[in-house]
C-alpha positions in Angstrom: 32.3 35.5 -46.7 34.1 32.2 -46.4 32.5 28.8 -46.5 33.3 28.3 -42.8 31.8 31.6 -41.9 28.5 30.8 -43.7 28.3 27.4 -42.0 29.0 29.1 -38.6 26.2 31.6 -39.3 23.7 28.9 -40.1 24.6 26.9 -36.9 24.3 30.1 -34.8 20.9 30.9 -36.4 19.6 27.4 -35.7 20.9 27.6 -32.1 19.2 30.9 -31.5 16.0 29.7 -33.0 15.9 26.5 -31.0 17.4 27.6 -27.7 15.6 27.2 -24.3 17.3 29.0 -21.5 18.9 26.3 -19.4 17.9 25.9 -15.8 20.6 27.3 -13.4 22.2 24.4 -11.6 21.1 25.4 -8.0 17.5 25.8 -9.3 17.7 22.5 -11.1 18.7 20.7 -7.9 15.9 22.4 -6.1 13.5 21.2 -8.8 14.7 17.7 -8.3 14.3 17.6 -4.5 11.2 19.8 -4.4 9.6 17.8 -7.2 10.1 14.5 -5.5 8.6 16.0 -2.3 5.6 17.3 -4.2 5.0 13.8 -5.6 5.1 12.4 -2.1 2.3 14.8 -1.0 0.2 13.7 -3.9 -0.2 10.2 -2.3 -2.0 9.2 0.9 -2.3 10.2 3.6 -1.9 13.7 2.1 -4.0 13.1 -1.1 -2.9 16.3 -2.8 -3.2 14.6 -6.2 -2.9 17.8 -8.2 0.7 18.1 -7.0 1.7 15.0 -9.1 1.6 16.7 -12.5 3.4 19.7 -10.9 6.1 17.4 -9.5 6.7 15.9 -13.0 6.9 19.5 -14.4 9.6 20.3 -11.9 11.5 17.1 -12.8 11.4 18.0 -16.5 12.5 21.6 -15.8 15.4 20.3 -13.7 16.5 18.1 -16.7 16.8 21.2 -19.0 20.5 21.8 -18.1 23.6 21.7 -20.2 25.3 18.8 -18.3 24.0 15.3 -18.6 25.6 14.4 -15.2 23.7 17.2 -13.6 20.5 16.0 -15.1 21.1 12.5 -13.7 21.7 14.0 -10.3 18.5 16.0 -10.5 16.6 12.7 -11.4 18.2 10.9 -8.5 17.3 13.7 -6.1 13.7 13.5 -7.3 13.6 9.8 -6.9 15.1 9.8 -3.4 12.8 12.6 -2.2 9.8 10.6 -3.3 10.6 6.9 -2.7 12.5 7.0 0.5 9.8 8.7 2.6 7.0 6.9 0.6 8.4 3.5 1.6 9.2 4.4 5.2 6.9 1.6 6.3 9.6 -0.9 5.3 11.8 0.2 8.2 9.1 -0.8 10.7 10.1 -4.5 10.4 13.2 -4.6 8.2 15.3 -1.7 9.7 16.8 1.4 8.2 19.3 -0.2 5.8 16.8 -2.3 3.8 14.4 0.6 3.7 17.0 3.0 2.3 18.2 0.4 -0.1 14.6 0.0 -1.4 14.2 3.7 -1.8 17.5 4.1 -3.6 16.7 1.2 -5.9 13.3 2.6 -6.9 14.9 6.0 -7.4 17.2 4.5 -10.1 14.2 4.1 -12.3 13.7 7.9 -12.2 17.3 8.3 -13.2 16.6 6.1 -16.2 13.6 8.2 -17.1 15.6 11.4 -16.7 18.2 10.2 -19.1 15.7 9.2 -21.7 13.4 12.3 -21.3 16.3 14.8 -21.4 17.5 13.3 -24.7 14.1 13.9 -26.2 13.5 17.4 -24.9 17.0 18.5 -25.8 17.1 17.0 -29.2 13.5 17.6 -30.3 12.8 20.8 -28.4 9.6 21.5 -26.5 7.0 20.5 -29.0 3.7 18.6 -28.9 5.5 15.5 -30.2 8.2 15.7 -27.5 5.6 16.1 -24.8 3.8 12.9 -26.0 7.0 11.0 -26.2 8.2 12.1 -22.7 4.8 11.1 -21.3 5.1 7.7 -23.0 8.6 7.2 -21.6 7.3 7.9 -18.1 4.6 5.2 -18.7 7.2 2.8 -20.0 9.6 3.3 -17.0 6.7 3.0 -14.5 5.6 -0.2 -16.2 9.1 -1.6 -16.0 9.4 -0.6 -12.4 6.1 -2.2 -11.6 7.1 -5.6 -13.0 10.9 -5.9 -13.0 12.9 -7.4 -11.3 11.3 -10.3 -9.3 7.8 -9.1 -10.3 8.5 -5.5 -9.6 6.8 -3.1 -7.1 4.1 -0.7 -8.3 4.1 1.2 -5.0 4.0 4.9 -6.0 2.6 4.3 -9.4 0.9 7.5 -10.7 -2.6 6.1 -10.8 -2.6 5.3 -7.1 -2.4 9.0 -6.3 -5.7 9.6 -8.2 -8.2 7.9 -5.8 -9.8 11.3 -5.1 -9.2 12.8 -8.5 -11.6 13.2 -11.5 -8.8 11.7 -13.6 -9.8 8.3 -12.1 -12.8 8.4 -14.4 -10.4 7.6 -17.2 -9.2 4.4 -15.3 -11.7 1.8 -16.6 -10.9 3.1 -20.1 -7.1 3.3 -20.1 -5.9 1.4 -17.0 -2.9 2.2 -14.9 -0.7 2.8 -17.9 -3.1 5.3 -19.4 -3.4 7.2 -16.1 0.4 7.4 -15.8 0.5 8.8 -19.4 -2.2 11.3 -18.6 -0.5 12.6 -15.5 2.9 12.8 -17.2 1.4 14.6 -20.2 -0.2 17.2 -17.9 3.2 17.7 -16.4 4.7 18.4 -19.9 1.9 20.8 -20.8 2.5 22.7 -17.6 6.2 22.8 -18.4 5.6 24.3 -21.8 3.3 27.0 -20.4 5.4 28.0 -17.4 8.7 28.3 -19.4 6.9 30.5 -21.9 5.5 32.8 -19.2 8.9 33.0 -17.6 10.5 34.1 -20.9 12.8 31.1 -21.0 11.7 29.9 -24.5 12.8 31.7 -27.6 11.0 29.6 -30.2 7.4 28.5 -30.6 5.2 29.2 -27.6 6.7 32.3 -25.9 5.6 35.0 -23.6 2.0 35.4 -22.5 0.9 32.8 -24.9 2.1 30.3 -22.3 -1.2 30.8 -20.5 -2.8 28.6 -23.1 -1.2 25.4 -22.1 -2.1 26.1 -18.5 -5.7 26.7 -19.5 -5.7 23.4 -21.5 -4.3 21.5 -18.6 -7.0 22.8 -16.2 -9.7 22.3 -18.8 -8.6 18.7 -19.5 -8.8 17.8 -15.8 -12.3 19.5 -15.5 -13.5 17.6 -18.6 -12.7 14.3 -16.9 -15.4 15.0 -14.4 -18.1 14.1 -16.9 -16.3 11.1 -18.4 -18.8 8.2 -18.1 -17.9 4.8 -16.9 -18.3 1.9 -19.3 -21.5 0.0 -19.3 -21.1 -2.7 -16.7 -24.2 -4.6 -15.7 -25.0 -6.8 -12.7 -25.6 -10.5 -13.2 -29.2 -11.1 -13.9 -31.3 -11.5 -10.8 -28.2 -11.1 -8.5 -27.4 -7.4 -8.1 -25.6 -7.7 -4.8 -23.9 -10.1 -2.3 -24.1 -9.4 1.4 -20.5 -9.6 2.7 -19.0 -8.9 6.1 -15.2 -8.2 6.3 -14.0 -8.8 9.9 -11.3 -6.6 11.3 -10.5 -8.2 14.7 -7.5 -6.0 15.4 -4.8 -7.1 17.9 -1.9 -6.0 20.0 1.1 -4.5 18.1 3.5 -7.1 16.7 6.7 -7.6 18.6 9.3 -5.8 16.3 12.0 -8.4 17.4 10.3 -11.7 17.0 7.7 -10.5 14.4 5.3 -13.1 15.8 1.5 -12.6 15.6 0.0 -11.8 19.0 -1.9 -14.6 20.6 -5.1 -12.5 20.7 -5.6 -12.3 17.0 -7.8 -15.4 16.6 -9.9 -14.6 19.7 -10.4 -11.0 18.5 -11.7 -12.2 15.1 -14.0 -14.7 16.7 -15.4 -11.9 18.9 -15.8 -9.4 16.0 -17.5 -12.1 13.9 -20.1 -12.8 16.7 -20.7 -9.0 16.9 -21.4 -8.6 13.2 -23.6 -11.7 13.2 -25.7 -10.1 15.9 -25.8 -6.9 14.0 -27.0 -8.6 10.8 -29.6 -10.6 12.6 -30.9 -7.4 14.3 -31.3 -5.8 10.8 -33.2 -8.8 9.5 -30.5 -9.6 6.9 -28.6 -12.7 5.9 -24.9 -13.0 5.1 -23.6 -14.6 2.0 -19.9 -14.5 2.9 -17.7 -13.6 5.9 -14.1 -12.6 5.1 -11.3 -12.7 7.7 -7.9 -11.0 6.9 -4.6 -12.5 6.0 -3.0 -14.2 9.0 -6.2 -13.9 11.0 -5.9 -17.2 12.8 -2.3 -16.9 14.0 -1.7 -20.6 13.5 -2.9 -22.8 10.7 -6.4 -24.0 11.8 -6.1 -27.1 9.6 -3.7 -28.4 12.1 -5.9 -27.6 15.1 -9.2 -29.5 15.3 -10.5 -27.3 18.2 -9.8 -24.1 16.2 -11.5 -25.6 13.1 -14.5 -26.5 15.2 -14.9 -23.0 16.5 -14.6 -21.5 13.0 -17.2 -23.9 11.6 -19.5 -23.2 14.5 -19.2 -19.4 13.8 -20.0 -20.1 10.2 -23.1 -22.1 11.2 -24.4 -19.5 13.5 -24.0 -16.8 10.8 -25.3 -19.0 8.0 -22.4 -18.1 5.8 -19.0 -19.6 5.0 -15.8 -17.9 6.4 -12.9 -17.1 4.1 -9.9 -16.8 6.4 -6.2 -16.2 5.9 -3.5 -18.5 7.2 -0.1 -19.9 6.3 1.0 -23.4 5.8 4.6 -24.6 6.4 6.2 -26.7 3.7 9.3 -28.6 4.8 11.9 -26.8 6.9 12.3 -23.5 5.0 9.2 -22.8 2.8 5.5 -21.9 3.2 2.3 -21.0 1.4 0.1 -18.0 2.1 -3.4 -19.4 1.9 -7.0 -18.1 1.7 -9.1 -21.0 3.1 -12.9 -21.2 2.8 -14.5 -22.9 5.8 -18.1 -24.0 5.6 -20.7 -24.5 8.3 -20.0 -28.2 8.4 -16.3 -27.8 8.8 -15.4 -28.6 5.2 -12.7 -26.7 3.2 -14.0 -26.7 -0.4 -11.6 -24.0 -1.6 -8.0 -22.9 -1.0 -6.1 -20.1 -2.8 -2.4 -19.7 -2.6 -0.9 -16.2 -3.0 0.5 -16.0 -6.5 2.8 -13.0 -6.0 4.9 -13.2 -2.9 6.7 -10.0 -2.1 10.5 -10.2 -2.8 12.6 -9.6 0.4 9.4 -9.4 2.4 7.9 -12.9 1.9 10.8 -14.6 0.2 14.5 -13.8 -0.5 15.7 -14.2 -4.1 19.4 -15.2 -4.3 19.4 -15.6 -0.5 23.1 -16.6 -0.3 24.3 -13.6 -2.2 22.2 -11.1 -0.2 23.1 -12.8 3.1 26.7 -11.9 2.3 25.6 -8.2 2.3 23.3 -8.2 5.3 21.9 -10.6 7.9 18.5 -8.9 7.5 17.6 -11.5 4.9 17.1 -14.0 7.8 14.2 -12.0 9.1 12.3 -14.0 6.4 12.8 -17.4 7.9 10.7 -19.3 5.4 10.5 -18.4 1.7 7.0 -18.2 0.5 6.1 -20.4 -2.5 4.0 -18.8 -5.3 0.6 -20.3 -6.1 -0.3 -21.1 -9.6 -4.1 -20.8 -9.8 -6.0 -17.6 -10.2 -8.1 -16.9 -7.1 -11.8 -17.2 -8.0 -14.4 -19.0 -5.9 -17.6 -20.1 -7.6 -19.9 -20.1 -4.6 -22.6 -22.0 -6.5 -20.3 -24.9 -7.3 -19.1 -24.9 -3.7 -22.6 -25.5 -2.5 -23.5 -21.9 -1.5 -25.6 -19.1 -3.0 -24.6 -18.2 -6.6 -21.7 -15.7 -7.0 -18.1 -15.7 -8.2 -15.6 -14.1 -5.8 -12.1 -13.1 -6.8 -9.5 -13.5 -4.1 -6.2 -11.5 -3.7 -3.9 -11.3 -0.7 -2.3 -8.1 0.5 0.1 -6.5 -1.9 -1.5 -8.4 -4.8 -4.1 -5.6 -5.1 -1.3 -3.3 -6.4 -0.7 -5.4 -9.5 -3.3 -4.7 -12.2 -2.4 -7.9 -14.1 -3.4 -10.0 -11.0 -6.6 -8.1 -10.6 -7.4 -8.5 -14.3 -6.8 -12.2 -14.1 -9.6 -12.6 -11.5 -12.0 -10.6 -13.7 -11.2 -12.6 -16.8 -11.9 -15.8 -14.9 -15.3 -14.6 -14.0 -15.0 -12.7 -10.7 -18.1 -10.6 -10.0 -16.6 -9.0 -6.8 -13.0 -9.0 -5.4 -12.0 -9.6 -1.8 -8.5 -8.6 -0.6 -7.2 -10.1 2.6 -4.3 -8.2 4.2 -2.2 -8.1 7.4 -0.9 -4.5 7.9 0.1 -5.1 11.5 3.7 -5.5 10.6 3.8 -1.8 9.5 2.6 -0.4 12.7 1.4 3.2 12.5 3.1 3.9 9.2 1.2 5.1 6.1 1.4 1.7 4.4 -2.2 0.7 5.3 -3.8 3.9 4.0 -1.7 3.7 0.8 -2.8 0.2 0.2 -6.4 1.1 0.7 -6.1 3.8 -2.0 -4.7 1.1 -4.3 -7.8 -1.0 -3.7 -10.1 1.9 -4.5 -8.3 2.6 -7.8 -8.3 -1.0 -8.8 -12.0 -1.2 -8.1 -12.7 1.5 -10.6 -10.2 0.2 -13.3 -11.4 -3.4 -13.0 -15.1 -2.5 -12.8 -15.5 -4.7 -9.7 -16.4 -3.9 -6.1 -13.4 -4.5 -3.8 -13.8 -5.7 -0.2 -10.5 -4.9 1.5 -10.1 -6.5 4.9 -7.1 -6.0 7.2 -6.2 -7.4 10.6 -5.7 -3.9 12.1 -7.0 -1.6 9.3 -7.8 0.2 7.3 -10.7 -1.9 6.0 -13.2 -0.7 3.5 -15.7 -1.7 0.8 -15.5 0.1 -2.6 -18.1 -0.1 -5.3 -17.1 -0.3 -9.0 -17.3 3.5 -9.4 -15.0 4.0 -6.4 -17.5 4.9 -3.7 -16.6 3.8 -0.2 -19.7 2.2 1.4 -18.2 0.8 4.6 -15.1 1.5 6.6 -13.2 0.6 9.8 -10.3 2.7 10.9 -6.8 1.8 11.9 -6.4 -0.3 15.1 -10.1 -0.5 15.6 -12.1 -3.7 16.1 -15.2 -4.0 13.9 -16.4 -5.2 10.5 -17.2 -3.7 7.1 -20.6 -4.8 6.1 -22.7 -4.1 2.9 -24.8 -5.4 0.2 -21.9 -5.4 -2.2 -22.7 -4.6 -5.9 -21.9 -7.4 -8.3 -20.8 -6.8 -11.9 -20.1 -9.1 -14.9 -19.0 -6.6 -17.6 -15.4 -6.2 -18.8 -13.9 -2.7 -18.8 -11.8 -1.6 -21.8 -8.8 -1.5 -19.5 -9.3 -5.2 -18.6 -10.0 -6.2 -22.2 -6.8 -4.5 -23.4 -4.7 -6.0 -20.6 -1.0 -5.2 -21.0 -1.3 -3.8 -24.5 -2.0 -0.2 -23.4 1.3 -0.2 -21.5 3.1 -2.0 -24.3 1.8 0.4 -27.0 2.7 3.6 -25.0 6.1 2.2 -24.0 6.8 1.5 -27.7 5.8 5.0 -28.6 8.3 6.3 -26.0 11.1 4.1 -27.1 10.5 4.9 -30.8 10.5 8.6 -30.1 13.7 8.4 -28.1 15.4 6.5 -30.9 14.4 9.1 -33.5 15.6 11.9 -31.1 19.0 10.2 -31.0 19.4 10.7 -34.7 18.5 14.4 -34.6 21.2 17.1 -34.9 18.9 19.7 -33.4 19.7 21.0 -29.9 17.2 23.0 -27.9 20.0 23.7 -25.4 23.5 23.9 -26.9 26.2 22.0 -25.1 28.7 24.2 -23.2 31.4 23.3 -25.7 29.3 24.4 -28.6 28.5 27.7 -27.0 32.2 28.5 -26.6 33.1 27.4 -30.2 34.0 30.4 -32.5 31.4 31.2 -35.1 33.9 32.0 -37.8 35.4 35.2 -39.2 34.7 37.2 -42.4 
């Protein structure tokens, strides 16, 4: 036997030992499109959260092909099938082109993940270490997508599908990054088991032994049912704060002018009077009334009559009103403000939204994007970002003791902004939102799910108040204790639990995401140096193995 023959025999033996049957290209494309659709149904309003690990399993199965180009196409199909319908609410006010552009842009992050994950699975094989690395890469890419560019967009982050899942019990311990890792790892475990049961693995876990990974995945999910929440006590002598969140509702916004209807202020005045009567009838006293974002239509600070009416309402209710409004700055800028109005008409506190939504509330590189589309001019004034973390110390402001964190609309989706309020002492978080722009789309219910998840992760009750719904109050363990449906007038009202403890997720801050991302990158780099191939390239399969 010649030297070349012996070398060819060794290569062939390694290839037979490591080989995974590649996914046929039609099935791979189906895994991409079907996996993305399954991920969509994991999120509100469908809430089939158990489909999310399955969707990531299908994505990974679709990546197990000989061609890198085909794997990238599979990833793109998964991303498009998920993000385009998930963000359909963007078309309500921006039109089809910006909506599709947003969906395609978000899908490119899945292409990045597919490229990285395929390298690991092909060059390391389907092992425990590769499963951990792929899950860490998913976490890293999701973290990148959530914060870059222009602050990112966490919409569709894995953790937000888990509002009704026992996996959410892990949230206060591991945060959004840890939840993403857990879901992705479950997807990898399912992949290992299913491929073994289908006879598509020829090394390691094969045949009927593939039932074990499936049992482990189910057992792991069931085990999270009994995961306790961290100790998180109420402030001494102040277990609750009585808060009313007013959803005045209004007529639908004109899709052409995008102007707030004239009845928005009057509706919130009416709904506030109604909840005041309700509270008086129950013999209770309010500590705070919260109106939504844009609930006054015009800035009441420029309208003495409007301010007088608001302060009179506060006086009748015996509680200050935190309202949402916008303030023009010059000819082409504005602030998005939360304004606290007291019974005597004073404004002791104002919060400016810290994270304006790119292309929704301001347009980065406006001149460049205007050359591509005139849709940028739908945002007539660019919103200026605030600098101060939103926390109201009610005692210092002359009211009953209590520290209230303030976020506006999409800010609830960003765990770093939520954590900032907790670190600055917030004992409860209020979120003021205006979902009227999105009509009857699923945006409102998706955002409400984000509020619930962030309540659990942060260990704080969240009072989410919208102009047109959905509005709700969630406790630190994720229970919904008050709710007003979409397009209804009413108020969420409860003795809202206060907490002053710090969950491990908040204490760790960004370091969980950084650590998991580092594991993923390190694993990918080591895979690049490996000569092992779980699926041989087409060229290698056709190369002669030598002659004797």
